[in-house]
C-alpha positions as CSV (number, residue, x, y, z in Angstrom):
1,M,-19.1,24.4,25.8
2,A,-19.8,21.1,24.1
3,D,-19.5,17.9,26.0
4,Y,-17.1,15.5,24.2
5,T,-17.0,11.8,24.7
6,Y,-14.1,9.6,23.7
7,P,-13.2,5.9,24.0
8,N,-11.3,4.7,27.0
9,K,-8.0,6.4,27.3
10,I,-4.4,5.1,27.2
11,S,-2.1,7.2,29.3
12,F,0.2,9.3,27.1
13,F,3.0,9.1,29.7
14,K,2.9,5.3,29.7
15,L,3.1,5.5,25.9
16,L,6.0,7.9,26.1
17,L,7.9,5.6,28.4
18,R,7.6,2.8,25.9
19,S,8.0,5.1,22.8
20,S,11.2,3.3,21.6
21,S,9.6,-0.1,21.8
22,I,6.4,1.1,20.2
23,A,8.3,2.7,17.4
24,K,9.9,-0.6,16.6
25,D,6.6,-2.7,16.6
26,P,3.4,-0.6,17.0
27,I,1.2,-3.5,15.9
28,Q,2.1,-5.5,19.0
29,Y,1.0,-2.7,21.3
30,H,-2.1,-1.8,19.3
31,R,-3.3,-5.4,19.7
32,K,-2.5,-5.4,23.4
33,W,-4.5,-2.2,24.0
34,F,-7.4,-3.3,21.8
35,D,-7.7,-6.5,23.7
36,E,-7.5,-4.7,27.0
37,V,-9.6,-1.6,26.3
38,G,-11.9,-2.4,23.4
39,D,-12.2,-1.9,19.7
40,S,-11.3,1.8,20.1
41,F,-9.1,3.7,22.5
42,A,-8.0,7.3,22.9
43,I,-4.8,9.2,23.7
44,K,-4.4,12.8,24.6
45,S,-1.1,13.9,23.0
46,P,0.5,17.3,23.7
47,L,1.8,17.2,20.1
48,Y,-1.3,16.0,18.2
49,G,-4.2,16.6,20.6
50,H,-6.9,14.0,20.8
51,I,-6.2,10.8,19.0
52,I,-8.5,7.8,18.5
53,L,-7.2,4.4,17.3
54,T,-9.9,2.0,16.2
55,R,-10.4,-1.4,14.6
56,D,-14.2,-0.8,14.4
57,S,-15.4,-1.0,10.8
58,D,-18.4,1.1,11.4
59,I,-16.1,4.0,12.5
60,A,-13.8,3.3,9.6
61,R,-16.7,3.5,7.1
62,H,-18.0,6.7,8.8
63,I,-14.7,8.6,8.4
64,L,-13.6,7.1,5.1
65,Q,-16.9,6.8,3.3
66,K,-20.2,8.0,4.8
67,H,-18.9,11.3,6.2
68,H,-15.7,11.6,4.4
69,K,-16.3,15.3,3.7
70,G,-15.9,16.0,7.4
71,Y,-12.4,14.7,7.5
72,H,-9.0,15.4,5.9
73,K,-5.8,13.5,5.9
74,S,-3.6,14.4,8.9
75,M,-0.4,16.4,8.8
76,I,1.5,13.1,9.1
77,Q,0.5,12.5,5.5
78,T,0.0,15.9,4.1
79,K,3.1,17.5,5.6
80,F,5.7,15.0,6.8
81,L,5.1,12.3,4.1
82,S,4.7,14.8,1.2
83,K,8.0,16.5,2.1
84,Y,9.7,13.3,0.9
85,V,7.4,11.8,-1.7
86,G,5.6,14.8,-3.1
87,Y,2.2,16.4,-2.8
88,G,0.2,14.1,-5.0
89,L,-2.9,11.9,-4.8
90,L,-1.6,10.0,-1.8
91,T,-0.6,13.0,0.3
92,S,-2.9,15.8,-0.8
93,S,-6.3,16.7,0.7
94,G,-9.4,18.9,0.1
95,D,-10.1,20.6,-3.2
96,Y,-6.6,20.1,-4.6
97,W,-6.9,16.3,-4.1
98,L,-10.3,16.3,-5.8
99,R,-9.0,18.2,-8.7
100,Q,-6.1,15.9,-9.2
101,R,-8.2,12.7,-8.7
102,R,-10.6,13.9,-11.4
103,L,-7.7,14.6,-13.7
104,I,-5.9,11.2,-13.2
105,Q,-8.9,8.9,-12.6
106,P,-9.5,8.2,-16.4
107,A,-6.0,6.6,-16.8
108,F,-6.9,4.0,-14.2
109,H,-10.4,3.1,-15.5
110,K,-10.8,-0.7,-15.6
111,K,-10.9,-0.8,-19.4
112,K,-7.7,1.2,-19.6
113,I,-5.9,-1.2,-17.2
114,E,-7.3,-4.2,-19.2
115,N,-5.5,-2.8,-22.2
116,L,-2.3,-3.0,-20.3
117,V,-2.6,-6.6,-19.2
118,T,-0.5,-8.0,-22.0
119,I,2.3,-5.5,-21.3
120,I,2.1,-6.3,-17.5
121,D,2.2,-10.1,-18.3
122,N,5.2,-9.7,-20.6
123,A,7.1,-7.6,-18.0
124,I,6.4,-10.3,-15.3
125,E,7.5,-13.0,-17.7
126,T,10.9,-11.2,-18.3
127,E,11.4,-11.0,-14.5
128,V,10.4,-14.6,-13.8
129,R,12.9,-15.9,-16.4
130,K,15.6,-14.3,-14.2
131,M,14.6,-16.5,-11.2
132,H,16.5,-19.7,-10.5
133,S,16.0,-22.9,-8.5
134,G,18.2,-23.3,-5.5
135,Q,18.6,-22.8,-1.8
136,E,16.2,-20.7,0.4
137,I,16.2,-17.1,-0.6
138,D,14.4,-14.0,0.6
139,V,11.5,-13.5,-1.9
140,Y,11.0,-9.8,-1.1
141,P,13.9,-8.4,-3.1
142,I,12.8,-10.5,-6.1
143,M,9.2,-9.2,-5.9
144,N,10.4,-5.7,-5.3
145,E,12.4,-5.7,-8.5
146,L,9.6,-7.4,-10.4
147,A,7.0,-4.9,-9.2
148,F,9.2,-1.9,-9.9
149,Q,9.9,-3.1,-13.5
150,V,6.2,-3.7,-14.1
151,V,5.4,-0.1,-13.1
152,A,8.2,1.3,-15.1
153,K,7.3,-0.7,-18.3
154,S,3.5,-0.8,-18.2
155,L,2.6,2.6,-16.7
156,F,5.5,4.6,-18.1
157,N,6.7,2.4,-21.0
158,Y,10.2,3.2,-19.6
159,S,13.3,1.1,-19.7
160,A,16.1,3.1,-18.2
161,D,19.6,1.8,-17.6
162,L,19.6,-0.7,-14.7
163,H,21.6,1.7,-12.5
164,T,19.0,4.4,-12.7
165,L,16.1,2.2,-11.7
166,Q,18.1,0.5,-8.9
167,R,19.1,3.9,-7.6
168,L,15.5,5.1,-7.5
169,Q,14.5,1.9,-5.6
170,E,17.3,2.5,-3.1
171,I,16.3,6.1,-2.5
172,I,12.6,5.1,-2.0
173,A,13.6,2.4,0.6
174,K,15.9,4.8,2.5
175,L,13.3,7.6,2.5
176,Q,10.6,5.3,3.9
177,I,12.8,4.1,6.8
178,F,13.6,7.7,7.7
179,I,10.1,9.0,7.4
180,V,8.9,6.4,9.9
181,K,11.7,7.4,12.3
182,E,10.7,11.0,12.1
183,I,7.0,10.4,12.5
184,R,7.2,7.9,15.4
185,Q,9.9,9.8,17.4
186,P,9.0,13.5,16.9
187,L,10.9,14.5,20.0
188,K,14.1,13.5,18.2
189,K,13.5,15.8,15.2
190,L,15.9,18.4,16.5
191,W,18.6,15.8,16.8
192,Y,17.9,14.6,13.3
193,A,18.5,18.2,12.1
194,V,21.7,18.6,14.1
195,N,23.2,15.3,13.1
196,G,22.5,15.9,9.4
197,E,20.0,13.1,8.8
198,I,17.3,15.5,7.6
199,R,19.7,17.2,5.2
200,Y,21.0,13.9,3.9
201,H,17.5,12.6,3.2
202,M,16.4,15.9,1.5
203,K,19.3,15.4,-0.9
204,L,17.9,12.0,-1.7
205,V,14.5,13.6,-2.3
206,K,16.1,16.0,-4.8
207,E,18.0,13.1,-6.5
208,S,14.7,11.1,-6.9
209,R,12.9,14.2,-8.3
210,D,15.8,14.8,-10.8
211,I,15.4,11.2,-12.0
212,I,11.7,11.6,-12.5
213,E,12.2,14.9,-14.3
214,H,14.7,13.3,-16.6
215,I,12.0,10.7,-17.5
216,I,9.5,13.5,-18.2
217,E,12.0,15.5,-20.4
218,E,12.9,12.3,-22.4
219,R,9.2,11.8,-23.2
220,R,8.7,15.4,-24.1
221,K,11.5,15.2,-26.6
222,S,10.1,12.1,-28.1
223,N,7.7,12.3,-31.0
224,T,6.3,8.8,-30.3
225,E,2.9,8.2,-28.9
226,H,3.0,5.6,-26.1
227,D,-0.6,5.5,-24.9
228,D,0.6,5.0,-21.3
229,L,0.0,6.9,-18.1
230,L,2.9,9.3,-18.7
231,D,1.4,10.4,-22.0
232,M,-1.9,10.9,-20.3
233,L,-0.5,12.9,-17.5
234,L,1.5,15.1,-19.9
235,H,-1.6,15.9,-22.0
236,A,-4.3,15.9,-19.3
237,Q,-6.1,19.3,-19.1
238,Y,-7.9,20.8,-16.2
239,E,-11.4,22.3,-16.8
240,D,-9.8,25.7,-17.4
241,G,-7.6,24.3,-20.2
242,T,-4.3,24.4,-18.2
243,F,-1.9,21.5,-17.7
244,M,0.0,20.2,-14.7
245,T,3.3,22.0,-14.0
246,N,6.5,20.1,-13.9
247,N,6.5,20.0,-10.1
248,Q,3.0,18.6,-10.1
249,L,3.9,15.9,-12.7
250,I,7.0,14.9,-10.6
251,D,4.8,14.7,-7.5
252,E,2.3,12.4,-9.1
253,I,4.8,10.2,-10.9
254,L,7.0,9.8,-7.9
255,I,4.1,8.8,-5.7
256,L,3.0,6.3,-8.4
257,F,6.4,4.8,-8.4
258,V,6.5,4.6,-4.6
259,A,2.9,3.3,-4.0
260,G,2.7,1.4,-7.3
261,H,5.6,-1.0,-6.7
262,E,6.3,-1.4,-2.9
263,T,2.7,-2.2,-1.8
264,T,2.5,-4.9,-4.5
265,A,5.9,-6.3,-3.7
266,N,4.9,-6.6,0.0
267,A,1.6,-8.3,-0.9
268,L,3.2,-10.8,-3.3
269,S,5.9,-11.7,-0.8
270,F,3.3,-12.5,1.9
271,T,1.1,-14.3,-0.7
272,F,3.9,-16.6,-1.7
273,S,5.0,-17.2,1.9
274,L,1.4,-18.2,2.9
275,L,1.1,-20.5,-0.1
276,A,4.4,-22.1,0.7
277,Q,3.2,-22.6,4.3
278,N,-0.1,-24.1,3.1
279,Q,0.8,-26.7,0.6
280,D,-2.8,-27.8,0.0
281,C,-3.7,-24.3,-1.1
282,L,-0.6,-24.1,-3.2
283,E,-1.6,-27.3,-5.0
284,Q,-5.1,-26.0,-5.7
285,V,-3.6,-22.8,-7.2
286,Y,-1.2,-24.9,-9.3
287,Q,-4.1,-27.1,-10.6
288,E,-6.1,-24.0,-11.5
289,I,-3.2,-22.5,-13.4
290,S,-2.4,-25.8,-15.1
291,S,-6.0,-26.0,-16.5
292,L,-6.1,-22.4,-17.9
293,S,-7.3,-22.2,-21.4
294,E,-5.0,-21.1,-24.2
295,G,-5.4,-17.4,-25.0
296,D,-4.6,-13.9,-23.9
297,P,-3.8,-13.2,-20.3
298,L,-7.0,-11.0,-19.8
299,T,-9.1,-14.1,-20.5
300,Q,-7.0,-16.2,-18.1
301,L,-7.5,-13.6,-15.4
302,G,-11.2,-14.5,-15.3
303,E,-10.4,-18.1,-14.8
304,L,-8.1,-17.6,-11.8
305,Q,-10.9,-17.7,-9.2
306,Y,-9.1,-19.6,-6.4
307,T,-5.9,-17.8,-7.1
308,K,-7.7,-14.5,-6.4
309,Q,-9.2,-15.9,-3.2
310,C,-5.7,-16.6,-2.0
311,I,-4.6,-13.1,-2.8
312,D,-7.7,-11.6,-1.1
313,E,-6.9,-13.6,2.0
314,S,-3.3,-12.6,2.0
315,L,-4.3,-9.0,1.7
316,R,-6.7,-9.5,4.7
317,L,-3.9,-11.0,6.9
318,Y,-1.2,-8.6,5.7
319,P,-2.7,-5.4,4.2
320,P,0.2,-3.3,2.7
321,A,-1.6,-0.1,3.8
322,W,-1.9,-1.4,7.3
323,I,-3.1,1.8,8.9
324,T,-4.7,5.1,7.8
325,D,-5.8,8.3,9.5
326,R,-8.1,11.3,9.1
327,V,-8.6,14.5,11.1
328,A,-12.0,15.9,11.9
329,I,-12.4,19.3,10.3
330,Q,-15.5,19.9,12.5
331,D,-17.1,18.4,15.6
332,D,-18.6,15.0,14.8
333,T,-20.6,12.2,16.3
334,F,-20.2,8.5,15.5
335,G,-21.3,5.5,17.6
336,A,-21.1,6.4,21.3
337,Y,-18.6,9.2,20.7
338,H,-18.8,12.9,20.2
339,V,-15.4,14.2,19.1
340,K,-13.9,17.7,18.9
341,K,-12.7,19.4,15.7
342,G,-9.1,18.5,15.2
343,T,-9.4,14.9,16.6
344,M,-7.2,12.5,14.7
345,V,-8.8,9.1,14.0
346,G,-6.5,6.3,13.1
347,V,-7.9,3.1,11.6
348,S,-5.9,-0.1,12.1
349,I,-6.8,-2.0,8.9
350,Y,-4.5,-4.7,10.1
351,E,-6.4,-5.2,13.3
352,M,-9.8,-4.7,11.7
353,H,-9.0,-7.5,9.3
354,R,-8.2,-9.8,12.3
355,N,-11.1,-8.7,14.5
356,K,-12.7,-11.8,15.9
357,D,-16.1,-10.1,16.0
358,Y,-16.0,-10.0,12.1
359,W,-13.9,-13.0,11.1
360,D,-14.1,-16.7,11.8
361,R,-10.6,-18.0,12.9
362,P,-9.1,-14.5,12.0
363,D,-5.4,-15.4,12.2
364,E,-5.7,-18.4,9.9
365,F,-5.1,-18.5,6.1
366,L,-8.5,-19.6,4.8
367,P,-8.9,-18.5,1.1
368,E,-12.3,-20.1,0.8
369,R,-13.8,-17.4,3.0
370,F,-13.7,-15.2,-0.2
371,K,-15.3,-17.7,-2.5
372,D,-18.8,-16.1,-2.2
373,P,-18.4,-13.6,0.6
374,D,-21.6,-11.9,1.7
375,K,-21.9,-8.1,1.7
376,N,-21.7,-7.8,5.5
377,L,-18.3,-9.6,5.6
378,M,-16.9,-7.3,2.9
379,Q,-17.8,-4.2,4.9
380,H,-14.9,-5.2,7.2
381,Y,-12.4,-5.7,4.4
382,M,-10.4,-2.6,3.2
383,P,-7.0,-3.6,1.8
384,F,-7.3,-0.7,-0.7
385,G,-9.1,1.7,1.7
386,A,-12.7,2.8,1.2
387,G,-14.8,5.7,0.0
388,P,-13.7,8.3,-2.6
389,R,-10.1,7.8,-1.6
390,L,-10.1,4.1,-2.5
391,C,-6.7,3.3,-4.0
392,I,-6.8,4.5,-7.6
393,G,-4.5,1.6,-8.7
394,N,-6.5,-1.3,-7.0
395,N,-7.4,-3.0,-10.3
396,F,-3.8,-2.6,-11.6
397,A,-2.4,-4.1,-8.4
398,L,-4.9,-7.1,-8.4
399,Y,-4.2,-7.9,-12.1
400,E,-0.4,-7.7,-11.5
401,M,-0.6,-10.0,-8.4
402,M,-2.8,-12.6,-10.2
403,L,-0.5,-12.7,-13.2
404,T,2.6,-12.9,-11.1
405,V,1.2,-15.8,-9.1
406,K,0.2,-17.5,-12.3
407,Q,3.7,-17.3,-13.8
408,V,5.7,-18.0,-10.7
409,I,3.6,-21.1,-9.6
410,A,3.5,-22.4,-13.2
411,T,7.3,-22.2,-13.3
412,F,8.3,-23.2,-9.7
413,N,7.2,-25.3,-6.8
414,I,7.8,-23.3,-3.6
415,S,8.3,-24.4,0.0
416,T,9.6,-23.0,3.2
417,T,10.7,-24.1,6.6
418,R,9.0,-21.2,8.3
419,T,5.7,-21.5,10.0
420,T,5.1,-17.8,10.8
421,N,5.6,-14.5,9.0
422,A,7.4,-11.6,10.4
423,S,6.6,-8.0,9.3
424,N,7.9,-4.5,9.8
425,P,5.1,-1.9,9.9
426,L,6.7,1.0,8.2
427,I,4.6,3.3,6.0
428,T,3.6,0.0,4.4
429,L,3.6,-3.4,6.0
430,K,6.9,-4.9,4.9
431,P,7.9,-8.7,5.2
432,I,11.0,-9.6,7.1
433,N,13.1,-12.6,6.1
434,A,10.5,-14.1,3.8
435,T,12.7,-17.0,2.8
436,L,11.4,-19.6,0.3
437,S,12.9,-22.4,-1.7
438,F,12.2,-22.5,-5.5
439,K,12.2,-25.8,-7.4
440,D,12.0,-25.6,-11.1
441,R,8.8,-27.4,-12.5
442,R,10.1,-27.1,-16.1
């Protein structure tokens, strides 16, 4: 029998007693335990077996990059999450994931995304024109609407009636909240079934899939070539010459809508909040934007160096994908630990990005740290994940964020009375009450 070694353990029963509080704010407890126990700790759960939570970037790179073939995504993602948002790139694993990644990857090649920059910029301009000067308002709903419209128009060249798009946004928001409840409080699953919550949310899933199916059918009836992601997905062929089924298409498109707009909306909301709280940084961004050369937005992207540093720093402090996990499909050894097959390893990207062993003044907003970062520093930076499962839309997201900051800051001066940022760690890290004042520069 093999001798297994794990990090220092946190009592499962202590965790159980605080389960309601932990479910509301896991990050607070994660930091407490990391500070008390070390950069990794273990829990033995009767439901999930051995669990390790870490903010150690060596372990993160081991499971996500160097030895990724020895790990699969956990049932939390492949079963619970996929039940609501589909079994696509985000939630699939193993050979099926690899097949889908190879099929979809060409659509997200950097050159392909560069061809979309003008469409992205125009979609952003349309949304920024709707914004007004005035009293303090929560920036998240504005960014959520903007990011959703950018995905709809640039990836799917789709302009549905306002009600349809708003309904899809509402469904996605409701599903995310319930998914988190079900995952964090599994002992209440029977109650959720009895009181009708699971049934209600599965109806929402069907409605969201019907909306996506309508988008697909509309495109199939059209004789127009759009040269967008939807066209590519409809015509993409596997090596054996077959195409994706309707269910597969719905899975992938739904996940792209979910992941493609909410993570960006979160990141933009935090970025504008941080700039409003750091007026010297905001002024540097404004000066850089004011000095942009005339020309196409793709050329301008290359000139937004300091703006990108601010976005990189915002993603460090508030990574939308704040945590990820993998399950060992065989016994494995990393660092001082020898773990059993079936062990779940969670990586707190949020805490890794604030680990004082890696970052100078880790809780401060210091964009200049990304001016010329050395390779060693960047090993601890994973806002889009790492390894083969690096977010397929990372270039799209960065371009969209840079172009949005460019247009908003060129149009408005922003400020806030807040000195801190509150967040809700759902599936993604969502801002709470991100109130800002917008004053028209025009």
